[in-house]
C-alpha positions, 0 to 999 in steps of 0.5 A, spaced: 462 520 521 463 518 528 470 521 529 472 527 533 471 534 530 479 536 530 480 529 525 474 531 520 476 538 520 482 535 516 479 531 512 477 533 505 472 528 502 473 527 494 469 522 490 473 516 492 478 518 497 478 521 504 484 525 504 488 527 510 490 534 510 493 535 516 501 533 518 504 527 514 510 524 516 516 523 511 512 517 508 505 521 507 501 518 512 497 522 517 499 523 524 496 526 530 496 526 537 489 523 540 488 522 548 495 522 549 497 517 544 501 518 537 497 515 532 497 514 524 490 517 522 488 511 518 489 507 524 485 511 528 480 512 523 479 504 522 479 503 530 474 509 531 469 506 525 471 499 525 474 496 531 480 494 534 486 492 530 489 485 532 496 485 535 501 484 529 496 486 524 497 492 519 492 497 515 493 496 508 491 501 503 488 496 498 484 500 494 487 507 492 494 506 495 494 513 497 497 514 504 494 520 505 487 517 504 483 515 511 477 512 507 475 506 511 472 503 505 479 503 502 483 500 508 483 493 510 486 489 516 492 485 513 498 481 515 505 484 514 505 479 508 499 481 505 501 488 506 507 487 503 505 484 497 500 489 495 504 494 492 501 499 487 508 500 483 515 499 482 520 502 487 522 509 486 529 507 483 526 502 478 530 502 472 524 500 468 518 503 472 515 496 472 515 492 479 518 486 478 521 487 471 529 489 470 533 489 464 538 484 462 543 483 456 537 479 453 531 483 454 527 484 461 528 479 467 521 478 470 521 476 478 517 476 484 518 476 491 514 470 495 515 468 502 522 471 503 525 468 496 526 471 489 522 467 484 525 468 477 520 467 471 524 468 465 527 473 460 522 477 455 523 481 449 519 487 452 517 490 458 510 489 457 511 481 456 515 481 462 510 485 466 504 480 464 508 474 466 509 478 473 502 480 474 499 473 473 505 470 478 502 475 483 495 473 482 497 465 483 502 466 489 499 472 493 494 472 498 
């Protein structure tokens, strides 16, 4: 690694992830002050090992979804839309625990968000059926 020692000293390398063990913000992202600038650690690691991050581009944890992971192989450059689409799970307050599936009086409603709009995909008898429809729709719609 070509990272400063004070960074590498706070990374625990597992079989897959590089886990940041230093300070983390409320969302679980590592934070550090480096050269008079406050950095999200995954952005610092990307910039140091892979190069500059273009304006308006985010770093997406597209493989492991672990905010504390700074393994550059688990990160990618992404537009805000791509990053938003690449969520691993339902919101914390989901009643079904499945992203895009909500209960209704006839079963489970399947829907996906795309380009700022909600697309309704129908009502299904089981969570599993609704989840399968939502998963297929994401594959078609998402980047």
